[in-house]
C-alpha positions in Angstrom: 14.9 -16.5 50.1 18.3 -18.2 50.2 20.4 -17.1 47.2 23.9 -18.3 48.4 26.0 -20.0 45.8 25.4 -23.4 47.4 21.6 -23.1 47.8 19.4 -25.4 45.7 17.4 -22.3 44.5 20.6 -20.6 43.3 21.8 -23.7 41.5 18.5 -24.2 39.7 18.3 -20.6 38.8 21.8 -20.6 37.4 21.1 -23.8 35.4 17.9 -22.3 34.0 19.6 -19.1 33.1 22.2 -21.1 31.1 19.6 -23.2 29.6 17.6 -20.1 28.6 20.5 -18.8 26.6 20.8 -21.9 24.6 17.0 -22.1 24.1 17.2 -18.5 22.9 20.0 -19.3 20.4 17.8 -22.1 19.0 14.9 -19.6 18.5 17.2 -17.0 17.0 17.9 -19.5 14.2 14.2 -20.1 13.7 13.4 -16.4 13.8 16.1 -15.6 11.2 14.6 -18.2 8.9 11.0 -16.8 9.2 12.1 -13.2 9.1 14.0 -13.7 5.8 10.5 -13.3 4.2 10.7 -9.5 5.0 13.9 -9.2 2.9 12.0 -10.3 -0.3 8.8 -8.5 0.4 10.0 -5.1 -1.0 12.3 -4.0 -3.9 15.9 -5.0 -3.3 18.5 -2.3 -2.5 20.3 -0.7 -5.4 23.8 -0.5 -3.9 26.3 -2.8 -2.1 26.0 -0.6 1.0 22.2 -1.0 0.9 22.6 -4.8 0.7 25.2 -4.9 3.4 23.0 -2.8 5.7 20.0 -5.0 5.0 21.9 -8.2 6.0 23.5 -6.9 9.2 20.2 -5.3 10.3 18.4 -8.6 9.6 20.9 -10.5 11.7 21.2 -8.1 14.6 17.6 -6.8 14.9 15.9 -10.2 14.8 18.5 -11.6 17.3 18.0 -8.6 19.6 14.2 -8.8 19.5 14.4 -12.6 20.3 16.7 -12.0 23.2 14.5 -9.2 24.5 11.5 -11.5 24.4 13.5 -14.1 26.5 14.5 -11.4 29.0 11.0 -10.1 29.4 9.2 -13.4 29.7 11.1 -16.6 30.3 13.9 -15.2 32.4 11.7 -13.7 35.2 9.6 -16.8 35.2 12.7 -18.9 35.8 13.5 -16.7 38.9 10.0 -16.7 40.3 9.2 -20.3 39.5 12.5 -22.3 39.2 11.2 -25.7 38.3 12.9 -27.0 35.2 10.2 -29.2 33.8 7.4 -26.6 34.2 9.6 -23.8 32.9 10.5 -25.8 29.8 6.8 -26.3 29.1 5.9 -22.7 29.7 8.9 -21.5 27.6 7.8 -23.8 24.7 4.3 -22.3 24.8 5.5 -18.7 25.0 8.0 -19.2 22.3 5.4 -20.9 20.0 3.1 -17.9 20.5 5.9 -15.5 19.6 6.8 -17.5 16.5 3.1 -17.6 15.4 2.8 -13.9 15.8 6.0 -13.3 13.8 4.7 -15.7 11.0 1.4 -13.9 10.8 3.1 -10.5 10.8 5.4 -11.7 8.0 2.4 -12.9 6.0 0.6 -9.7 6.5 3.6 -7.6 5.5 4.1 -9.8 2.4 0.4 -9.3 1.3 -0.4 -5.8 2.5 3.0 -4.1 2.9 2.7 -3.2 6.6 3.0 -4.8 10.0 0.2 -5.8 12.4 -1.2 -2.6 13.9 -4.4 -1.6 15.7 -5.5 0.9 12.9 -5.7 -1.9 10.3 -7.0 -4.8 12.4 -10.1 -5.1 10.3 -8.1 -5.4 7.0 -5.7 -7.9 8.6 -8.6 -10.0 10.0 -10.2 -10.2 6.5 -6.9 -11.2 4.9 -6.4 -14.0 7.5 -10.0 -15.1 7.3 -9.8 -15.4 3.5 -6.5 -17.2 3.7 -7.6 -19.8 6.3 -11.3 -20.1 6.2 -12.4 -18.6 2.9 -10.0 -20.7 0.8 -9.6 -24.5 0.5 -9.6 -26.8 3.5 -6.0 -27.7 2.6 -4.7 -24.3 3.8 -6.4 -24.7 7.2 -4.9 -28.2 7.6 -1.4 -27.0 6.6 -1.8 -24.1 9.2 -2.7 -26.5 12.0 0.2 -28.8 11.0 2.6 -25.8 11.1 1.4 -24.8 14.6 2.0 -28.4 15.8 5.4 -28.4 14.1 6.4 -25.1 15.8 5.3 -26.4 19.3 7.2 -29.7 18.7 10.3 -27.8 17.7 10.1 -25.7 20.9 9.6 -28.7 23.1 12.5 -30.6 21.5 14.8 -27.6 21.6 14.1 -27.0 25.3 14.5 -30.6 26.3 17.7 -31.1 24.2 19.2 -28.0 25.7 18.4 -29.1 29.3 19.6 -32.7 28.8 22.9 -31.7 27.1 23.5 -28.5 29.1 27.0 -29.6 30.3 28.0 -30.5 26.8 26.7 -27.3 25.3 28.6 -25.2 27.9 31.9 -26.5 26.5 31.2 -25.0 23.0 33.0 -21.8 22.2 30.9 -20.7 19.2 28.3 -18.7 21.3 30.9 -16.1 22.2 31.8 -15.6 18.5 28.1 -15.6 17.6 27.4 -13.0 20.3 30.3 -10.9 19.2 29.1 -11.0 15.6 25.5 -10.0 16.6 26.8 -7.1 18.7 29.1 -5.9 15.9 26.2 -6.1 13.4 24.0 -4.2 15.8 26.5 -1.4 16.2 27.3 -1.2 12.5 23.7 -1.1 11.4 22.8 1.8 13.7 26.0 3.7 12.7 25.2 3.2 9.0 21.6 4.4 9.6 22.8 7.5 11.4 25.1 8.2 8.5 22.5 7.5 5.8 19.9 9.7 7.6 22.4 12.6 7.8 23.5 12.2 4.1 20.1 11.5 2.5 21.2 8.0 1.5 17.8 6.6 0.8 18.9 3.1 -0.3 19.3 2.5 3.5 16.6 4.7 5.1 14.0 3.4 2.7 14.4 0.1 4.6 13.0 1.6 7.8 10.2 -0.5 9.2 10.8 -3.4 6.9 11.5 -5.5 10.0 9.0 -5.5 12.8 9.6 -3.2 15.8 12.3 -1.3 13.9 12.6 2.3 12.8 9.1 3.9 12.2 8.2 4.6 8.6 8.3 8.2 7.6 6.9 9.9 4.5 10.4 10.1 3.0 11.2 6.4 3.5 7.8 5.3 2.3 8.2 7.2 -1.0 11.8 6.1 -1.4 10.8 2.5 -1.0 8.3 2.8 -3.9 10.5 5.0 -6.1 8.3 8.1 -5.7 10.9 10.3 -4.0 12.8 13.0 -6.0 16.1 13.1 -4.2 17.3 16.2 -6.0 14.2 18.1 -4.9 14.7 16.7 -1.3 18.2 18.0 -1.1 19.9 19.6 -4.1 23.4 19.0 -2.7 23.0 15.3 -3.2 22.9 13.8 -6.7 21.8 10.3 -5.8 19.0 9.0 -8.1 17.0 6.0 -6.8 14.5 5.6 -9.6 12.1 7.3 -12.0 9.0 8.9 -10.4 7.0 8.1 -13.6 5.8 4.7 -14.3 6.3 2.4 -17.2 2.7 1.5 -18.0 2.1 -2.2 -18.8 -1.3 -2.6 -20.5 -3.3 -5.5 -18.8 -4.4 -8.5 -20.7 -8.1 -8.2 -21.1 -10.1 -11.4 -20.9 -13.5 -10.0 -20.0 -16.1 -9.5 -22.7 -18.5 -6.6 -22.4 -22.2 -7.7 -22.5 -24.2 -4.6 -22.8 -27.3 -4.0 -20.7 -30.4 -4.1 -22.9 -31.9 -1.0 -21.4 -28.9 1.1 -22.3 -28.2 -0.4 -25.7 -29.8 2.6 -27.5 -28.7 5.3 -25.1 -25.1 6.5 -25.8 -23.5 8.7 -23.2 -21.8 12.0 -23.8 -19.1 13.2 -21.4 -18.2 16.9 -21.8 -14.8 18.0 -20.3 -14.8 21.8 -20.0 -11.4 23.4 -20.0 -12.9 26.8 -19.2 -14.2 27.2 -15.7 -16.5 30.2 -16.5 -18.0 28.4 -19.5 -18.7 25.3 -17.4 -20.4 27.3 -14.6 -22.6 29.1 -17.1 -23.5 25.8 -18.8 -24.1 24.0 -15.6 -26.4 26.7 -14.2 -28.4 26.8 -17.4 -28.8 23.0 -17.5 -30.0 22.9 -13.8 -32.4 25.8 -14.3 -33.9 24.3 -17.5 -36.4 22.2 -15.4 -37.2 19.9 -18.3 -34.9 17.1 -17.1 -33.5 15.9 -13.8 -30.1 17.6 -14.0 -28.2 17.7 -10.7 -24.7 18.8 -9.5 -21.9 16.8 -7.9 -19.7 19.2 -5.9 -17.1 16.8 -4.5 -15.1 15.9 -7.6 -11.4 15.7 -6.5 -9.3 16.3 -9.6 -5.8 17.4 -10.6 -5.3 21.1 -11.1 -3.4 20.2 -14.2 -6.1 20.1 -17.0 -4.2 17.4 -19.0 -3.9 15.1 -16.0 -7.6 15.4 -15.2 -8.5 14.7 -18.9 -6.2 11.7 -18.9 -8.0 10.2 -15.9 -11.4 10.8 -17.5 -10.4 9.1 -20.7 -8.5 6.1 -19.4 -10.1 5.5 -16.0 -6.5 5.6 -14.5 -4.6 7.9 -12.2 -2.4 10.5 -14.1 0.6 8.6 -12.7 0.5 6.6 -16.0 0.0 9.6 -18.3 3.6 10.1 -19.5 4.1 6.4 -20.3 0.7 6.0 -22.0 1.2 9.0 -24.2 4.8 7.9 -25.1 3.4 4.5 -26.2 0.4 6.1 -27.9 -1.7 3.5 -26.1 -5.5 3.9 -26.6 -7.7 2.8 -23.7 -7.4 -1.0 -23.5 -11.0 -1.4 -22.5 -12.1 0.1 -25.8 -9.7 -1.5 -28.2 -11.7 -4.4 -29.5 -15.2 -3.1 -29.0 -15.2 0.6 -29.9 -16.9 1.4 -26.6 -15.4 4.9 -26.4 -15.0 7.8 -28.8 -12.7 10.8 -27.9 -13.0 14.2 -29.5 -9.9 15.9 -28.1 -7.0 17.7 -29.6 -3.4 18.1 -28.6 -1.7 15.2 -26.9 -4.9 13.0 -26.9 -5.6 13.4 -30.7 -4.3 9.8 -31.4 -7.3 8.3 -29.4 -9.8 7.4 -32.2 -13.3 8.6 -32.7 -16.1 6.2 -33.6 -19.6 7.2 -34.6 -21.3 4.1 -33.1 -19.5 4.3 -29.7 -21.5 4.0 -26.4 -19.4 6.6 -24.6 -18.3 9.8 -26.3 -15.9 12.1 -24.5 -15.7 15.7 -25.8 -13.1 18.2 -24.8 -15.0 21.6 -24.7 -13.3 25.0 -24.9 -16.1 26.9 -26.7 -19.8 27.2 -26.0 -21.9 24.2 -27.3 -25.5 23.0 -26.9 -26.0 20.0 -24.6 -29.2 17.9 -25.1 -30.3 17.2 -21.5 -32.8 14.7 -22.7 -30.0 12.3 -23.5 -27.6 10.8 -20.8 -24.6 13.1 -20.2 -22.0 14.2 -17.7 -20.4 17.6 -17.9 -17.3 18.1 -15.8 -14.9 21.1 -15.1 -11.3 20.2 -15.8 -10.0 23.8 -16.2 -6.4 24.5 -15.3 -5.9 25.7 -11.8 -2.8 26.6 -9.7 -3.6 24.1 -7.0 -2.1 20.6 -7.3 -5.5 19.1 -6.6 -8.9 20.7 -5.9 -12.5 19.8 -5.4 -14.4 20.7 -8.5 -17.9 20.2 -9.9 -19.8 18.1 -12.4 -23.4 18.1 -13.6 -25.3 15.1 -15.0 -28.8 13.6 -15.5 -27.7 10.0 -15.0 -29.6 8.6 -12.0 -26.8 6.3 -10.8 -24.8 9.4 -9.7 -27.8 10.8 -7.8 -26.8 9.2 -4.5 -23.1 9.6 -4.8 -21.4 10.5 -1.5 -17.9 11.5 -0.6 -15.1 12.4 -2.9 -15.3 11.4 -6.6 -12.4 11.3 -9.0 -12.7 11.7 -12.8 -11.5 8.1 -13.3 -14.3 7.0 -10.9 -16.9 8.6 -13.2 -15.6 6.7 -16.2 -15.3 3.5 -14.2 -18.9 3.8 -13.0 -20.3 4.5 -16.4 -18.6 1.5 -17.9 -19.3 -0.8 -14.9 -22.9 0.1 -13.9 -24.4 2.0 -16.8 -23.0 -0.1 -19.7 -22.9 -3.3 -17.6 -19.2 -4.0 -18.3 -18.0 -4.5 -14.7 -15.4 -7.2 -15.3 -13.9 -5.1 -18.1 -13.7 -2.1 -15.8 -12.1 -4.1 -13.1 -9.4 -5.5 -15.4 -8.5 -2.3 -17.1 -9.0 0.7 -14.7 -7.9 1.9 -11.3 -11.0 3.5 -9.8 -14.1 2.8 -7.8 -17.7 2.4 -8.7 -19.5 5.4 -7.2 -22.8 3.5 -7.1 -21.6 0.3 -5.3 -18.5 1.3 -3.3 -18.6 0.8 0.5 -15.5 2.9 1.3 -14.7 6.4 0.1 -11.0 6.3 -0.7 -8.7 6.7 -3.6 -5.2 7.6 -4.9 -3.6 9.7 -7.6 -0.1 11.0 -8.4 0.0 14.4 -10.2 2.8 17.0 -10.6 5.1 15.0 -8.4 2.6 14.8 -5.5 1.1 11.6 -4.1 -2.6 12.2 -3.4 -4.5 9.7 -1.2 -7.9 10.3 0.3 -10.0 8.5 2.8 -13.5 9.8 3.6 -13.0 13.5 4.1 -9.3 13.5 4.7 -6.9 14.2 1.8 -3.2 13.5 2.2 -0.7 15.2 -0.1 2.9 13.8 0.1 5.5 15.7 -1.9 8.5 14.2 -3.6 10.8 15.7 -1.0 8.9 13.7 1.7 7.0 16.6 3.2 3.3 16.1 3.6 0.0 17.9 4.3 -3.4 16.6 5.4 -6.5 18.7 4.6 -10.3 18.4 5.0 -12.0 18.1 1.7 -15.2 19.9 2.8 -13.7 22.6 5.0 -10.3 23.0 3.3 -8.4 23.5 6.6 -5.2 21.7 7.4 -5.6 18.6 9.7 -3.1 17.8 12.3 -2.1 14.3 13.0 0.3 11.5 12.0 0.3 9.9 8.6 -1.8 6.8 8.2 1.2 4.7 7.0 -0.7 1.4 6.4 -3.3 3.2 4.2 -0.5 5.1 2.3 1.3 1.8 1.6 -1.9 0.2 0.4 -2.6 3.2 -1.8 0.8 3.1 -3.4 0.4 -0.6 -4.1 -2.9 0.2 -5.8 -1.4 3.0 -7.7 1.3 0.8 -9.1 -0.9 -2.0 -10.2 -0.3 -1.6 -13.9 3.4 -0.7 -13.6 5.8 -2.9 -15.6 7.8 -5.2 -13.3 11.2 -3.7 -14.2 9.8 -0.2 -13.1 8.6 -1.4 -9.7 
């Protein structure tokens, strides 16, 4: 192959290389525009340094990725197949595909909080299907028009750069732009090294915001959602990035509960035992009675803190909201206008009213009582334990729990009773954060108790502490599981956990 300076091949290759740089510059501008979506997808930085880092990382990282895409695809093609017209066409198609992938990733990140990945392809496919096919025809038409617009832009940019190559070569701004990008690249990495060494989480919490950047860690994930206790992470640093307790914002309830006729005369009693021995004695007696169909559920995942467990049972919410709810003296919103629930509990829950005609009565039990097993009931152990979370037990004679499988949380029990037993599913959906044990298709859930994020999926329980350390355990066997964090699932769990958080607290 003749590669002398005067050979036609060398001349074409040189021209194509120069053209490729200008084509890449045009795409850097488009990529910067699209990738700006990532900057608004999460909570903004709290400091000037955080803002500065975000901007220079956005400029340098997106430019670097775009240039790498050119080097790995279009550049080798121009050497192997140096025919300008064909290369411009292929480059337009390749660049269009890249822009489409970036746009889809930005949409997924905006909606789900994580980038495209193999582990969550099913969730991503469902999201895209609902957005394009499951919604109005207008969305599909707009999407097709956008694809055509992107391809048109790439063809016009490629042709313009080729036809005006001599004129473009006389411009000096590329050297200044290149210098700016390189400087931003060096500064962003230097700042990240400093922030990582000094626990400056206003910077490190931005890890993985942009695609193909720093991998998300447990620390950066918690910091991004204000669930990280910096003082606990490193006592030598006094930076505070946010309160680890939520400000509960009660949802506006529009649903009206239409009671099922077959349960209209069958009120439910839920007994929350604060004494483990007393619960075990009562549960055994009820099961051995033989008069009624009483069975046990042994996979109740609850907080070791008795108050947290009782809160979840009363409100149908994770204990993440307990402090704010108690401070506001907020009664369960799903029972405000209909007196569905009556609570007989002392201490910090004494403000929750008790109604004689309620359909669901929750009783905090500390002494021995008689339970009429001929009437619908649930008895659950919420006794105080040293463990942050544990699998406990419950006994019941309500048939809808008979085929329960997998882990169950106290708030799931309340949600299921309201949704499936009393027939108030819309009300449960609007006011609670839990799953219907009877109808759920996936066994997963989230909680936040004693400063620990608790997320479970099937048999695997993930515990993430406020200092960023984490542990994964098997619910059935209790042993520690090795493996990486399922970051997409944790992100989605945190988003679910913070559903009822006031905007200023998010």
